[in-house]
C-alpha positions in Angstrom: 35.3 -58.7 -30.2 32.6 -60.1 -29.8 29.1 -59.2 -29.7 25.6 -60.8 -28.9 22.2 -59.6 -28.5 19.3 -61.6 -26.9 15.7 -61.3 -26.4 14.4 -61.7 -22.8 10.8 -62.9 -23.2 10.3 -64.3 -19.6 11.0 -60.5 -19.0 9.0 -59.1 -21.2 6.1 -60.5 -19.3 7.2 -59.5 -15.8 8.0 -55.9 -17.0 4.9 -55.4 -19.0 3.2 -56.5 -15.4 5.1 -53.9 -13.5 4.7 -51.2 -16.1 0.4 -52.4 -15.9 0.6 -51.7 -11.8 2.7 -48.4 -11.7 -0.1 -47.0 -14.6 -2.8 -48.2 -12.3 -1.3 -47.1 -9.1 -1.5 -43.6 -10.9 -4.5 -43.6 -12.5 -6.1 -44.1 -8.7 -3.7 -41.2 -7.4 -5.0 -38.7 -9.4 -8.4 -39.9 -9.4 -8.2 -39.9 -5.2 -6.8 -36.6 -5.8 -9.5 -35.4 -8.3 -12.4 -36.7 -5.5 -10.6 -34.5 -3.1 -10.5 -31.3 -4.7 -13.1 -28.4 -3.9 -15.5 -28.5 -7.2 -15.1 -24.7 -8.5 -18.0 -22.1 -8.1 -20.3 -21.8 -10.8 -19.9 -17.5 -10.9 -15.9 -18.4 -10.3 -14.5 -19.9 -14.0 -11.5 -22.4 -13.2 -8.4 -21.2 -14.3 -6.5 -22.3 -17.7 -4.0 -25.0 -17.7 -1.0 -23.8 -19.5 0.4 -26.1 -21.4 4.1 -27.5 -20.4 6.7 -26.5 -23.3 7.5 -28.9 -26.0 10.6 -30.5 -25.1 13.1 -29.0 -26.8 15.1 -31.2 -29.6 18.6 -31.8 -29.5 20.9 -31.0 -32.7 22.9 -33.8 -34.2 25.3 -33.3 -37.1 24.3 -35.2 -40.4 27.4 -37.3 -39.6 26.5 -38.2 -36.5 22.9 -39.1 -37.4 24.2 -41.6 -39.6 26.4 -42.6 -37.2 24.0 -43.9 -35.0 22.3 -45.8 -37.1 25.5 -47.2 -38.4 26.7 -48.4 -34.5 22.8 -48.0 -31.9 20.7 -50.5 -34.9 21.6 -54.1 -35.3 24.3 -56.0 -33.7 27.4 -57.8 -34.7 26.0 -61.0 -33.8 22.8 -62.5 -32.1 19.1 -61.1 -32.7 19.4 -58.0 -35.0 17.2 -54.7 -34.7 16.4 -51.8 -36.1 15.0 -50.0 -33.5 16.7 -48.0 -30.8 18.1 -50.5 -27.6 18.7 -49.1 -24.4 18.4 -48.8 -20.7 15.4 -47.8 -19.4 16.6 -47.1 -15.6 18.1 -43.7 -14.6 20.9 -45.8 -13.0 22.9 -48.9 -14.3 25.0 -50.5 -11.9 28.0 -52.3 -12.9 30.1 -55.3 -10.4 33.8 -55.8 -11.3 35.6 -59.2 -11.0 39.4 -58.8 -10.6 41.1 -56.8 -13.2 44.1 -55.2 -11.6 45.3 -50.9 -10.5 45.4 -49.8 -13.7 42.1 -51.4 -15.1 39.8 -49.9 -12.2 41.2 -47.2 -12.7 40.7 -47.0 -16.3 37.1 -48.1 -15.4 36.5 -45.6 -13.3 37.7 -42.4 -16.3 35.2 -44.2 -18.4 32.3 -44.0 -15.8 33.0 -40.7 -15.5 33.4 -39.8 -18.9 30.6 -41.5 -20.1 28.1 -40.0 -17.3 29.0 -36.7 -18.2 27.2 -36.6 -21.4 24.2 -38.5 -19.9 21.1 -36.5 -18.8 19.0 -39.7 -18.0 20.8 -42.3 -17.5 24.4 -42.9 -15.4 26.6 -46.2 -15.0 27.2 -46.6 -11.2 29.8 -49.1 -9.3 28.7 -51.5 -7.2 29.7 -54.7 -4.9 26.5 -56.2 -5.2 24.9 -57.8 -8.7 24.5 -55.6 -10.9 22.9 -55.1 -14.0 26.0 -54.9 -15.6 29.0 -57.7 -14.4 31.8 -57.0 -15.7 35.1 -59.7 -16.1 39.2 -59.4 -15.6 39.8 -63.0 -16.7 42.2 -65.2 -19.2 41.0 -65.6 -22.3 40.7 -69.1 -21.7 37.3 -68.4 -19.5 35.7 -66.2 -20.9 32.9 -69.2 -22.6 32.6 -70.4 -18.6 31.3 -67.0 -17.5 29.4 -66.0 -20.7 28.6 -69.1 -23.5 28.4 -66.6 -26.1 31.0 -65.2 -25.8 33.3 -65.0 -28.9 37.1 -65.6 -30.4 38.5 -62.0 -29.5 40.3 -60.5 -26.5 37.0 -59.0 -25.1 33.4 -59.4 -25.5 29.9 -57.9 -24.6 26.6 -59.9 -24.5 23.1 -58.4 -23.3 19.6 -59.4 -23.1 16.5 -57.4 -23.9 13.0 -56.9 -24.2 10.4 -57.0 -26.7 10.2 -53.8 -25.2 13.7 -53.2 -26.6 15.0 -52.2 -22.7 17.9 -53.7 -22.3 17.9 -55.8 -19.0 21.4 -57.4 -18.9 24.6 -57.2 -19.9 28.4 -59.5 -19.1 31.5 -57.9 -20.7 34.8 -59.5 -20.8 37.9 -57.8 -21.3 41.1 -60.1 -21.2 43.4 -60.4 -18.4 46.1 -61.4 -19.6 48.6 -61.5 -23.4 47.6 -57.4 -24.0 49.1 -54.2 -22.9 47.6 -52.1 -20.3 46.6 -49.8 -23.5 45.2 -52.0 -24.8 43.0 -53.7 -22.1 41.5 -49.3 -21.4 40.8 -49.5 -25.0 38.7 -52.4 -25.0 36.9 -51.3 -21.6 35.7 -48.4 -23.0 34.7 -50.1 -26.3 32.7 -52.7 -24.8 31.3 -51.1 -22.0 29.7 -48.3 -23.8 28.6 -51.0 -26.5 26.8 -53.2 -23.5 24.7 -49.1 -23.3 23.1 -49.9 -26.8 25.9 -49.5 -29.5 26.2 -53.1 -29.9 27.8 -52.2 -34.0 31.2 -52.0 -35.4 32.3 -49.8 -37.9 34.8 -48.7 -40.0 33.7 -45.0 -40.9 36.1 -43.3 -38.0 39.7 -44.9 -36.5 38.8 -42.3 -33.3 35.9 -43.9 -32.5 35.4 -46.0 -29.8 33.3 -48.1 -32.2 35.9 -48.7 -34.5 36.1 -52.7 -35.4 40.1 -52.9 -35.1 40.8 -51.9 -31.0 44.2 -51.7 -31.6 43.3 -48.6 -33.3 40.8 -47.5 -31.5 40.8 -44.6 -29.2 40.7 -44.7 -25.1 38.9 -41.8 -25.1 35.5 -40.8 -26.5 35.5 -38.8 -29.8 33.4 -36.0 -30.7 30.9 -38.2 -32.9 31.1 -40.2 -29.7 29.7 -38.1 -27.7 26.8 -36.7 -30.3 26.3 -40.1 -30.1 25.8 -41.0 -26.5 24.1 -37.8 -25.7 21.6 -38.8 -28.2 20.9 -41.8 -27.0 20.9 -41.0 -23.4 19.3 -36.9 -24.0 15.9 -37.9 -22.8 14.2 -37.5 -26.5 14.6 -40.9 -27.7 12.6 -43.8 -26.3 12.8 -47.3 -26.5 11.4 -49.1 -29.2 12.1 -46.1 -31.9 12.6 -46.8 -35.6 14.4 -44.5 -38.1 11.8 -42.1 -38.7 10.8 -41.7 -35.0 14.7 -40.8 -34.3 15.2 -38.2 -37.0 12.2 -36.4 -36.1 13.2 -36.3 -32.2 16.1 -34.2 -33.3 17.5 -31.1 -35.4 20.2 -31.7 -38.0 22.6 -29.6 -38.1 
């Protein structure tokens, strides 16, 4: 297994311009609405607005928070970072290249399980060019598709901007020479890692982030579910450091 992460500076410049444009448009719309609204009568005081309620902090176990920092901060290889780096959009598309019926059925299950845990971002299969390109190919073809791929039976590489949102990813899974069980483990592991969990761990054998995929699980463990819910709960922002993450949750 191999994980790689790389900054994409040109994307940062484009993203900055796009975000600036969005902010300007929103400001103009607000200004237009404000100018169109009639001024309140001098004899009638405008009604006080009720401030929105503070967001409810999700409850996370102490072990879950520790494990979050262990697998979501940093990477097994490539650029290192110590802040939340994740997808920013509400939908992340996945295009599949190759794969037999069993592999695609496993992928469908992984996507369904992942989407059942998230509040802000879902995975969606597509036949068009996608955010995540997933290839089922012989191991000998890994490097021709992704030069960053390592020597394992699966690989995930992501690109991300200096704003710490992921821009694209490539997932490679070996199509021959391993069992269907092992391939299904790798599909779940590498696709989930491509959502912002790029470090392996030796802590929980039943976790999809366990360093030895032969011993890893074919479903999300309870602590895996905690991590995925937290990452895409809506309370964490791209670029959040340990202090910001800790302050955004209630440790139970």
